[in-house]
C-alpha positions in Angstrom: 38.8 29.4 -52.3 36.6 26.9 -52.0 33.4 25.9 -50.2 33.9 25.1 -46.8 30.7 24.1 -45.8 26.9 24.8 -45.6 24.6 25.5 -43.3 20.7 26.1 -42.5 19.8 29.1 -40.6 16.2 29.5 -39.2 14.7 32.4 -37.4 11.4 32.3 -36.7 9.2 32.3 -39.7 12.4 32.4 -42.5 14.6 30.1 -42.8 18.2 30.5 -44.5 20.4 27.6 -46.3 24.3 29.3 -46.6 27.1 27.9 -48.6 30.5 29.7 -47.5 33.5 30.1 -49.9 36.0 30.8 -48.0 39.9 32.4 -49.3 42.9 32.1 -48.1 42.6 33.3 -44.7 39.9 30.8 -43.7 37.3 33.4 -43.3 34.3 33.5 -45.5 35.0 35.8 -48.5 31.7 35.2 -50.2 28.2 33.8 -49.2 25.7 31.9 -51.5 22.2 31.9 -49.6 18.6 30.7 -50.3 16.1 32.3 -48.1 12.2 31.4 -48.2 9.4 32.3 -45.4 6.7 30.4 -44.4 3.4 31.7 -45.7 0.8 34.0 -44.1 -1.5 36.0 -44.7 0.3 39.0 -44.0 3.2 39.2 -46.9 5.0 42.2 -45.6 5.6 40.3 -43.0 7.1 37.5 -44.9 9.5 39.7 -46.7 10.4 41.6 -43.3 11.1 38.1 -42.2 13.9 37.5 -44.7 15.1 40.8 -44.6 15.9 40.3 -40.7 17.4 37.3 -41.4 19.4 38.2 -44.6 20.7 41.2 -42.5 21.7 39.4 -39.8 23.8 37.3 -41.5 25.4 40.3 -43.4 26.3 42.0 -39.8 27.9 38.6 -39.2 31.3 39.5 -41.5 30.4 42.4 -43.2 29.0 41.0 -46.3 27.3 43.2 -48.3 24.8 42.0 -51.1 25.7 41.9 -55.1 23.0 40.3 -56.5 19.7 39.3 -55.3 17.1 37.3 -57.0 13.7 37.5 -55.7 10.8 34.8 -57.0 7.4 35.5 -56.5 4.0 33.9 -56.7 2.4 37.2 -57.6 4.6 39.8 -58.6 1.9 42.2 -59.8 0.7 42.5 -56.2 3.8 41.8 -54.3 7.1 43.7 -55.8 6.3 47.1 -54.4 6.7 45.5 -51.0 9.6 43.6 -51.9 11.2 46.6 -53.6 10.4 48.8 -50.3 12.8 46.6 -48.2 15.9 45.7 -50.6 15.5 49.0 -52.8 19.2 49.5 -51.4 20.9 46.3 -53.5 21.1 44.8 -57.3 17.4 43.5 -57.2 15.7 41.4 -59.8 12.2 40.7 -59.2 10.3 37.4 -61.1 7.1 35.6 -61.1 8.1 31.9 -60.5 6.3 30.4 -57.4 8.2 28.2 -55.0 7.2 24.6 -55.9 9.7 22.5 -53.4 9.2 21.9 -49.3 8.8 25.7 -48.7 5.5 26.5 -51.0 4.9 29.9 -49.7 5.1 33.3 -52.2 8.4 34.5 -52.2 11.9 32.8 -52.4 15.6 34.7 -52.7 18.3 33.6 -54.0 21.4 36.0 -52.9 25.3 36.3 -53.6 26.9 38.4 -50.7 30.7 39.3 -50.5 32.7 40.5 -47.3 33.7 43.9 -47.3 32.3 45.1 -50.9 31.6 48.5 -51.8 28.3 48.3 -54.0 27.1 51.6 -55.6 24.6 52.0 -58.5 25.3 54.0 -61.7 23.7 56.2 -63.5 23.4 53.7 -66.1 21.6 51.9 -63.9 23.9 49.4 -63.8 25.6 48.1 -60.2 29.3 48.2 -59.4 30.1 46.1 -56.7 34.4 46.0 -56.0 35.3 43.1 -53.3 38.4 43.7 -51.2 40.9 42.5 -53.6 39.7 44.6 -56.2 37.5 42.6 -57.7 34.9 44.0 -59.5 31.2 43.1 -60.7 28.8 45.2 -63.1 25.5 43.6 -62.1 22.4 44.2 -64.2 19.3 43.3 -62.7 15.7 43.1 -63.5 15.9 45.1 -66.5 13.4 45.4 -68.7 12.8 47.5 -72.4 9.9 49.8 -72.6 8.5 50.2 -74.8 8.9 46.4 -76.3 6.0 45.4 -78.1 7.3 41.7 -78.7 10.0 39.1 -77.4 12.4 40.0 -80.3 12.3 44.2 -79.9 12.2 43.7 -76.1 15.6 41.4 -76.5 17.4 43.4 -79.2 17.0 46.9 -77.0 17.6 45.4 -73.7 21.0 43.9 -74.5 21.6 46.6 -77.0 21.6 49.0 -74.1 23.5 46.7 -71.8 26.3 46.5 -74.3 26.3 50.5 -74.1 26.0 51.0 -70.6 28.8 48.2 -70.0 30.9 50.4 -72.6 29.9 53.5 -70.5 31.6 51.6 -67.1 35.1 50.2 -68.9 33.7 46.6 -70.0 32.8 45.0 -73.2 29.7 42.8 -73.9 31.9 40.2 -75.5 34.5 40.0 -73.5 33.5 40.4 -70.3 30.0 39.6 -69.6 30.2 35.9 -68.5 26.4 34.9 -67.2 23.1 36.4 -68.7 19.3 35.5 -67.7 16.5 35.7 -69.7 13.1 35.6 -68.0 10.2 35.1 -70.2 6.8 35.8 -70.3 4.8 32.9 -72.0 7.8 31.2 -73.0 6.1 28.5 -75.5 5.2 31.5 -76.8 7.8 34.1 -76.9 10.8 32.3 -76.9 11.9 31.7 -80.5 11.7 35.6 -80.5 14.0 36.3 -77.8 16.1 33.7 -79.6 16.7 35.3 -82.7 16.8 38.8 -80.7 20.0 37.8 -78.9 21.0 36.0 -82.0 20.9 39.3 -84.1 22.6 41.1 -81.5 25.3 38.8 -80.9 26.0 38.5 -84.3 26.3 42.1 -84.5 28.9 42.3 -81.3 31.2 39.3 -82.9 29.9 36.6 -80.8 29.3 33.3 -83.3 29.8 30.0 -82.8 33.6 30.6 -84.1 34.3 32.7 -81.3 32.3 31.9 -78.2 29.0 33.0 -76.7 28.1 33.5 -72.9 26.9 31.4 -70.1 23.1 32.1 -69.8 19.4 30.8 -68.5 16.2 31.1 -70.6 13.5 30.4 -68.9 9.6 31.3 -68.3 8.9 34.1 -65.7 6.6 37.0 -65.4 8.5 39.8 -65.0 7.8 42.3 -62.7 6.3 45.1 -65.2 3.0 43.6 -66.3 3.4 44.8 -69.7 7.2 43.6 -70.4 7.4 40.2 -72.5 11.3 40.1 -71.2 13.3 40.9 -68.2 17.3 40.3 -68.1 19.8 40.1 -65.8 23.8 39.6 -66.1 27.2 39.6 -64.7 30.3 41.0 -66.2 33.9 41.6 -64.4 35.6 44.7 -65.0 38.3 46.4 -63.2 42.3 45.0 -63.3 41.1 41.7 -61.8 39.8 39.7 -64.6 39.4 36.4 -64.9 40.7 33.9 -67.5 37.8 32.3 -68.9 37.3 28.6 -70.3 34.3 27.1 -72.1 32.5 24.4 -71.1 30.9 22.6 -73.9 30.5 18.6 -71.8 30.3 17.1 -75.4 30.2 13.4 -74.2 26.2 14.0 -73.5 25.7 17.4 -74.5 26.1 19.2 -78.3 26.7 22.6 -79.2 24.0 24.8 -78.6 24.4 26.8 -82.4 23.7 23.2 -83.9 20.3 24.0 -83.2 20.2 27.5 -83.4 20.6 29.0 -79.7 23.8 31.1 -78.4 25.0 30.3 -75.6 27.3 28.4 -73.7 26.7 25.1 -71.7 29.1 27.0 -69.1 32.2 28.9 -68.3 35.0 28.4 -65.7 36.5 31.9 -64.3 39.6 32.0 -63.2 41.0 34.4 -60.9 44.7 35.1 -58.8 42.6 33.7 -55.5 40.5 30.6 -57.2 37.7 29.6 -59.8 34.5 29.6 -60.4 32.1 27.1 -62.6 28.7 28.7 -63.8 26.5 26.4 -65.3 23.6 27.6 -67.9 20.2 26.7 -67.5 20.4 22.9 -68.3 17.9 19.8 -69.0 17.4 16.3 -69.8 19.0 16.8 -73.4 21.6 14.5 -75.5 24.4 15.5 -77.8 22.1 15.6 -80.7 19.5 18.1 -79.1 16.8 15.3 -78.4 14.8 15.6 -75.1 15.5 12.3 -73.0 13.0 10.5 -70.8 10.1 12.1 -72.5 7.4 12.5 -69.8 9.2 11.5 -66.8 9.9 13.9 -64.6 12.3 11.5 -62.4 14.4 10.2 -65.3 14.9 13.9 -66.6 16.3 15.2 -63.2 18.8 12.4 -63.3 19.7 12.9 -66.8 19.9 16.7 -65.9 22.3 15.7 -63.0 24.6 13.4 -65.3 24.9 16.5 -67.5 25.5 19.3 -65.0 28.2 16.8 -63.4 29.7 16.3 -66.8 30.2 20.1 -67.2 31.4 20.4 -63.7 34.0 18.1 -64.1 35.2 20.0 -67.4 35.4 22.7 -65.1 38.0 20.9 -62.4 34.6 21.0 -60.2 32.3 18.4 -58.3 28.9 18.3 -56.8 31.2 18.7 -53.4 32.0 22.2 -54.9 28.4 23.6 -55.5 27.4 26.5 -53.8 23.8 26.9 -54.7 21.2 25.3 -57.5 18.2 27.3 -58.9 15.9 24.4 -60.1 12.8 25.0 -62.5 10.2 22.6 -63.2 7.1 23.2 -65.8 4.4 21.6 -63.1 4.0 22.8 -59.7 2.9 19.0 -58.7 6.9 18.2 -59.5 8.5 20.6 -57.3 9.2 18.0 -54.4 9.9 14.7 -56.6 12.9 16.8 -57.8 13.7 18.8 -55.0 14.1 15.1 -53.2 16.4 14.0 -56.0 18.6 17.1 -56.0 18.8 16.8 -52.1 20.5 13.6 -52.5 22.5 14.3 -55.1 24.0 17.5 -54.1 23.6 17.0 -50.2 23.7 19.9 -48.1 24.0 22.8 -51.3 21.2 25.9 -50.8 18.7 24.7 -53.3 15.6 26.6 -54.4 13.0 25.0 -56.6 10.4 27.6 -58.7 7.4 26.6 -61.4 8.8 27.9 -64.2 8.4 26.2 -67.6 11.8 25.3 -69.7 12.2 26.7 -73.3 10.8 23.5 -74.8 7.3 21.9 -73.5 9.1 18.6 -73.3 11.6 19.4 -70.5 9.6 19.3 -67.8 12.9 20.3 -65.3 16.0 22.4 -65.3 18.8 23.6 -63.3 21.6 25.6 -63.2 24.6 26.3 -60.5 27.9 27.9 -59.3 30.9 26.2 -58.0 33.6 27.4 -56.6 37.0 26.0 -56.2 
């Protein structure tokens, strides 16, 4: 398994950036796709253009979507149209306006697997089984209701998720390897989310002496207007569970638990046919937890890339192995500058930049990525 190359597809109004991950038979096993649409006055037409382009790509090699995140400029008014078109796949909707070269109303990140069987379980989890028997359990766009505050919402979300995983034959501590928390007004609500996650992790034996889970905690308006937090996660179940290595990046980064946060910087997942390296949301930080280059978004982006590269290298990967990048900027105006730096550092890689504040006000930019070997 390796990244075989990148391509950009233009289908009228829509543009798709695609990374092909190929297996032993030289055919693409998986596609990582970033899609966007030129903005028009007709949002339904924007969504339809992306759907046509994705469906055409899927039919090329009998690909099924196993995870899709849709980032919108105004989810309160746009999510109905998105759900109408994409309701048949694992779908997460979050308010994070596109801020890069495509400054439209919608951007999409999707992961597609050849010949996968995708089904919705009664719990709301999605089970996705690939042709080699690799089984994903995907939580997408989950919110807690009622959820009066970020702490309660996070405890409810993780508690329900742990029970649903158990019902599907998996375990939160052993089998979940990637989470995302999209937090409304993160400058105010993030400490509660951290506390809620710490409480649940403590209760299931996830501590600094065992391990945590790779994660991104970022600002984003949940699809439900009354929700404080929405949650996505990926776990592996079935007989093809991976061997796991947790990545520290100690030369550039400190342990998150040193400042009271419970997540892994990254994780490498080894399967019989290849390795995935999942890098958590990473910013311009030093081993002591300090912000590096306060106020300078370009310098912060460079340090962020250095931090990511150290984590990738620890997982046996490099920039040429990256399949996709999602980058977050606090200031909408910084999107183009960040995008230019990332496209030079990671040439050709499918990339989307959205406007979303990082968990500490002094961080101007953050990124997450996936690599395949």
